[in-house]
N, C-alpha and C positions, 0 to 999 in steps of 0.2 A: 479256837479263834483263828489259827493259821489256816485251817481248812476253809473257813468262811471267807477270809480275805482272798484266798487263791480262786475261789468259786466266783467272787465278785469281779476279780480282775479278768477272769475268762469271759464273763458275760459282757464286760465292757469291750474287750477285744472283739468278740463276736458281733456286737452291735456295730462297732466301728467298721468292721469288714463288710457287713451287710450294707451299711450306708454308703461305703465306697463303691460297692458293686452297683448300687442304684444310681449313683451320680453319672450323668452323661459326660462322655469324653469330649474335651475341647477340640472343636474342629480346627484344622490348620488355617492360618490367617492367609487370605488370598490378596495379593497386590492388585490394587484398583488400576485399571487402565485410564490414563489421563483423557479427559473429555475431548481434548484437541486431537487425540490420536484416532478418535472415532469418527471424525469429520472428513468426508471425502473431499478432495481438492476440485475446484471448479474446472470442468473440461476446457481444453484449449479453444474450441469453437466458440464457447461462451465468452471466453475472455477476448477472442479476436473480434467478436460482435460488439462487445462493449468498447473495445479500443477504437473501433472504426467510428462509433458514435461520438466518443470523447475527442477523437482527433478532429473531427469536423466541427462539432459544437464548441469544443474547447479552443480551437483555432480561430473561430469567429469571435469568441469572447476575448481571446488574448490580443487580437489585432485591432479590435473596435476602438480602444482609446487613442491608438496612434492614427487611425483614420479621421477620428473627430478632431484631434489636434491638428492634423495636417490641413483639414478643411477650414478650421478656425483661424489658423495662422496665415495660410497662403491665399485664402479665399479663391482657390482654384477648383475647377470641376473634374479634373482628371483624376485617375486612380492613385491612390497611395502605393508606393512601391517598396521602399525600405527606409531605414533610419538615416541613411546617408543623403536622402533627397533634401533634407532641410539645409544642410550645409552647402550642397550643390546649388541650391536656389538663392544663396547668400545670407542665410540666416546663422546665427551662432550654433556651433556644434552642441551646445548645452541643450538646445531645443530637441535635438535627436536623442539625447540622454534622458530628458524628462518623459518623452513619448515612450522610450523603452522601458523606463521604471513603471510607467502607468500600465504597460502591457504585462509586465511581471506581477504587478499587484492584482490585475484582473485574473491572471492565471492562477495565483495563489487562492484567490476567492473561489474559483471554480473547483480546483483540484485538492484544496486543503480545507477550506472553510466549509464548503457544501457537504463533504463526507464527515466533517466533524460536528457540524451544527444542524444541518437540514436532514440528511438521510445518513445515519451512522454507518460508515464504511463504504459509502456509495457515491460515486459521481452520477451524473444523468445516464451515462452509458451503462454503468454497472446496475443501476436501478432498473433500466429497461431489460437488461439481460438476466436479471435476477441472480446477481452474484455480488459478494461483498468482501472487503478487506478486513481481516482480523489479525491480531498479533499472533505469533507462533504458538502461544500457550492457549489460544482460543478466546482471549478477552478482547474487548473493543480497542481499536487502534486509536492512541491519543494523539495530541498535536505534534509532539516531537517525533513520534513514529511516522506520521504523515508527512512532515517536513522532510525527514530523511529520504523517505520512499519517493516523494513526487518532486521535491525541489532539487535536493542534492544528487540523488541517484538518477531521477528522471530528467529534469531540465538540464543540469550541468554535465552529468556523466554520460548517460545514454543519448539524450539530445535529440536525435533524428525522429524520435517518436512524439515530439511535442513541437508545435508551431512557435511557441514562445522561445525555444531554444535558439532559433534564428535570431530574434531580437537581442538575446543575451550576447551572442557572438558578435552582432554588429555593434553593441555597446562597448565590448572589449576592444574592438578595432578603433572606435571613435576615441576611446580613453587612452589608449596606448600608442596609436598611430603605427601599430604592427598588424599586418594582414594575417591574423591567426584564424580567420573564418574558415578557409578551405581545409586546413589540417585538423581543426577542431571538429569540423563536420565529418570528415572521413573517419576520425577516431571514434566519434559518436555513433556512426553507422556500424562500424566493426563491433563495438561494445553492445549495441542494440541486437545485432545478429547473435552474438555469444549468449545474451540474455534470452533471446527467443529459443535457441537451441536448448538451453537449460530447462525452460518451461515445458518443452515438448519431450525431452529425453528422460528427465527425472520423474520418478513416481509422485513426488510431492508437488509437481507442476509449478514449482516456485522459480521465478525469474531472478535475475541478478539483483534488481531493486528490492525484491522480497527478502533475499538473504541480508542485504545491507541494512534494511529496516527491520528485519526480524518479523516479517508479516507472511500471511498466506492469504490466497483468494479462495473462497468456499462458496458453494451454492447458498442462495438466500431463499426466503419464503416465495413460493411461486415457481421455483425451479424443480424440474423432475427429480433431481438428486437431493433435493433438500430433505433433511431428517428431523428438523425441528430442534 
């Protein structure tokens, strides 16, 4: 009986060893590269092209409400100059503030609502240049992200890259009666210069407003560098 048991045990061991030899070895787990890391940044020339279009078109959109209000209130045929003109012509300073608020609203529609609702991640300039804004993880930019990028970082901080920034500075002067326009404009120019240097010098091509909003600008469909 003892010999039979030992033979059975040997046979079971041999079968187990054979099965172990036939089992494939588990391959080492490879870490997946995040999809956002595989996306190349939009080249500086594409961003400059989009910026030029948005500066021109966005500037017209931003100033249009003030021009209309100026014509409606004053009944004059001359060109609108700035928000100070209403008070200079004898109207309450609040009229200039209303004009400025309408300009800001128009700018938000162009720079925030359009890339949020019309063309995801794209203003008209970015649409024509075939580039778009994404979050740094590669997902679509949401409303808070776009507000930080365009309004807080763009309009208020960098400033000189947006026509509406001028109206914001003029509103600050009307409200406080302190001439902060000049110093605010100079500071905005310096910050814009730094932002441009970052976009040119860093491999990620991210400007200051991209870091603050945690966004990146990438090629979109139709761009030579678009990867799908």
